[in-house]
C-alpha positions as CSV (number, residue, x, y, z in Angstrom):
1,X,-17.4,-127.6,32.0
2,X,-14.9,-130.0,33.6
3,X,-12.6,-129.1,36.5
4,X,-9.7,-131.3,35.2
5,X,-9.9,-129.5,31.8
6,X,-9.8,-126.1,33.5
7,X,-6.7,-127.2,35.5
8,X,-5.1,-128.3,32.3
9,X,-6.0,-125.0,30.6
10,X,-4.5,-122.8,33.4
11,X,-1.9,-124.8,35.4
12,X,-1.1,-127.3,32.6
13,X,-0.6,-124.7,29.9
14,X,-2.8,-126.5,27.5
15,X,-3.8,-123.0,26.1
16,X,-0.8,-120.7,25.8
17,X,-0.9,-117.8,28.4
18,X,-1.1,-115.1,25.7
19,X,-3.9,-116.7,24.0
20,X,-5.7,-117.5,27.3
21,X,-5.5,-113.8,28.3
22,X,-6.7,-112.7,24.8
23,X,-9.8,-114.9,25.1
24,X,-10.5,-113.6,28.6
25,X,-10.3,-110.0,27.4
26,X,-12.5,-110.8,24.4
27,X,-15.1,-112.4,26.7
28,X,-15.0,-109.5,29.1
29,X,-15.6,-107.1,26.2
30,X,-18.7,-109.1,25.1
31,X,-20.0,-109.1,28.7
32,X,-19.1,-105.5,29.2
33,X,-17.1,-106.3,32.3
34,X,-14.8,-103.3,32.9
35,X,-13.1,-104.8,36.0
36,X,-12.1,-108.0,34.2
37,X,-11.2,-106.3,31.0
38,X,-8.9,-103.9,32.8
39,X,-7.2,-106.6,34.9
40,X,-6.8,-109.0,32.0
41,X,-5.6,-106.5,29.5
42,X,-2.6,-105.9,31.9
43,X,-2.1,-109.7,32.3
44,X,-2.3,-110.0,28.5
45,X,0.5,-107.4,28.1
46,X,2.5,-109.2,30.8
47,X,2.0,-112.5,28.8
48,X,3.5,-110.9,25.6
49,X,0.4,-109.8,23.8
50,X,1.2,-106.5,22.0
51,X,-0.8,-103.3,22.1
52,X,-1.4,-103.8,18.4
53,X,-2.9,-107.3,19.1
54,X,-5.1,-105.9,21.8
55,X,-6.3,-103.1,19.5
56,X,-7.0,-105.7,16.9
57,X,-8.9,-107.8,19.5
58,X,-11.1,-105.0,20.3
59,X,-12.3,-104.4,16.8
60,X,-11.7,-108.1,15.7
61,X,-9.3,-107.0,12.9
62,X,-8.7,-110.3,11.2
63,X,-5.7,-108.9,9.3
64,X,-3.8,-108.0,12.5
65,X,-3.9,-111.5,14.1
66,X,-2.8,-114.9,12.9
67,X,-5.7,-117.0,11.6
68,X,-5.7,-119.5,14.6
69,X,-5.8,-116.7,17.1
70,X,-8.5,-114.8,15.3
71,X,-10.6,-117.9,15.0
72,X,-10.1,-118.7,18.7
73,X,-11.2,-115.2,19.7
74,X,-14.1,-115.2,17.3
75,X,-15.2,-118.6,18.6
76,X,-15.1,-117.4,22.3
77,X,-17.0,-114.2,21.4
78,X,-19.7,-116.0,19.4
79,X,-20.2,-118.7,22.1
80,X,-20.4,-116.0,24.7
81,X,-22.9,-113.9,22.7
82,X,-25.0,-117.0,22.2
83,X,-24.9,-117.6,26.0
84,X,-23.5,-121.0,25.2
85,X,-26.7,-122.3,23.6
86,X,-26.3,-125.5,21.6
87,X,-24.7,-125.0,18.2
88,X,-26.9,-125.8,15.2
89,X,-24.5,-125.2,12.4
90,X,-22.5,-128.5,12.4
91,X,-20.6,-127.6,9.1
92,X,-19.2,-124.5,10.7
93,X,-18.2,-126.3,13.8
94,X,-16.5,-129.0,11.8
95,X,-14.5,-126.4,9.8
96,X,-13.5,-124.8,13.2
97,X,-12.3,-128.2,14.5
98,X,-10.4,-128.6,11.3
99,X,-8.4,-125.5,11.9
100,X,-8.1,-125.4,15.7
101,X,-8.7,-128.9,16.7
102,X,-11.6,-130.2,18.8
103,X,-9.7,-129.9,22.1
104,X,-8.7,-126.4,21.6
105,X,-12.3,-125.4,20.7
106,X,-13.6,-127.1,23.9
107,X,-10.8,-125.4,26.0
108,X,-11.8,-122.0,24.6
109,X,-15.5,-122.6,25.3
110,X,-14.7,-123.8,28.9
111,X,-12.6,-120.7,29.5
112,X,-15.2,-118.4,28.0
113,X,-17.9,-120.0,30.3
114,X,-15.8,-119.6,33.5
115,X,-15.0,-116.0,32.5
116,X,-18.7,-115.3,31.8
117,X,-19.5,-116.3,35.4
118,X,-16.6,-114.2,36.7
119,X,-17.8,-111.3,34.6
120,X,-21.4,-111.6,35.9
121,X,-20.1,-111.6,39.4
122,X,-17.9,-108.5,38.8
123,X,-20.7,-106.7,37.0
124,X,-23.0,-107.3,40.0
125,X,-20.3,-106.1,42.4
126,X,-20.2,-102.9,40.4
127,X,-24.0,-102.6,40.2
128,X,-24.3,-102.0,43.9
129,X,-21.7,-99.1,43.8
130,X,-23.4,-97.7,40.8
131,X,-26.8,-97.9,42.5
132,X,-25.3,-96.1,45.5
133,X,-24.1,-93.3,43.1
134,X,-27.6,-92.9,41.7
135,X,-26.9,-95.0,38.5
136,X,-28.8,-98.3,39.0
137,X,-28.0,-101.0,36.5
138,X,-31.1,-101.9,34.4
139,X,-32.3,-105.3,35.3
140,X,-30.2,-105.7,38.4
141,X,-31.9,-106.4,41.7
142,X,-30.8,-105.0,45.0
143,X,-31.0,-108.5,46.7
144,X,-28.7,-109.9,44.1
145,X,-26.2,-107.1,44.4
146,X,-26.2,-107.3,48.2
147,X,-25.7,-111.1,48.1
148,X,-22.9,-111.1,45.5
149,X,-21.1,-108.2,47.4
150,X,-21.4,-110.1,50.7
151,X,-19.9,-113.3,49.1
152,X,-17.4,-111.9,46.7
153,X,-16.2,-108.5,47.7
154,X,-13.5,-109.9,50.1
155,X,-12.0,-111.8,47.2
156,X,-12.2,-108.8,44.9
157,X,-10.3,-106.8,47.4
158,X,-7.7,-109.5,47.8
159,X,-7.2,-109.4,44.1
160,X,-6.9,-105.6,44.2
161,X,-4.3,-105.8,46.9
162,X,-2.2,-108.3,44.8
163,X,-2.6,-106.1,41.7
164,X,-1.7,-103.0,43.6
165,X,1.5,-104.7,44.9
166,X,2.4,-105.8,41.4
167,X,1.8,-102.3,39.9
168,X,3.2,-100.5,42.9
169,X,0.1,-98.3,43.2
170,X,-2.4,-97.7,45.9
171,X,-5.2,-100.3,46.2
172,X,-7.7,-97.5,45.9
173,X,-6.2,-96.3,42.7
174,X,-6.2,-99.8,41.3
175,X,-9.8,-100.4,42.3
176,X,-10.9,-97.0,40.7
177,X,-9.1,-97.9,37.5
178,X,-10.5,-101.3,37.3
179,X,-14.1,-100.0,37.9
180,X,-13.6,-97.4,35.2
181,X,-14.3,-94.7,37.7
C-alpha cells in the first residue's frame, strides 16, 4: 500500500466517489463491520449510488450493475476474503487487468486493504461494548479491546459528531444506528 496512491484515490479522484463508496461498503460487508457499512452506505447514497445498486451490491447481482463496477466489487470482495494473500491465478488477473486496467485493480486493492484495517478497528471497538453487555466476541481479547478503545474511541466519537451534524440527529442516535443496536 502506497500513501501517494491512497491520496490519489481519495483526494485526487482517481476512483470515482460512487465506486469508492461501493467498494468500501462491499469490504465492510465481507468483514461484517456494521459501523463502517452503516456510515458508508449513507456516503454511497450521497455520492449518487442508488438503493437498487446498493441492494445489488449486497447480493452481488451481476445483472443490476455495469460490468466494470461488478468486476471492481467482486475483486475487492475476493481480495478481502483471501486476506490479500498473493494471487496464484495469473490468467484471471490478466483478464481483470484487461477489463479494468492494472492501475484501477491496484487502487481497488489498496482501498480494500485500508478499509479492512478500519473494519478491524471498528469491530474491536464494538467488541468491548458487546463484552460489557454479556456478548463477548469469539476470538477477541480483552487487552486488544481496551487498547483499541483507548486509541481510537475519541476519533470514532468525532466521526459520530460530524455524522450527527450532517444528519441533524443526536450523536447517541447516530452511534446506536451505526452499531446496529
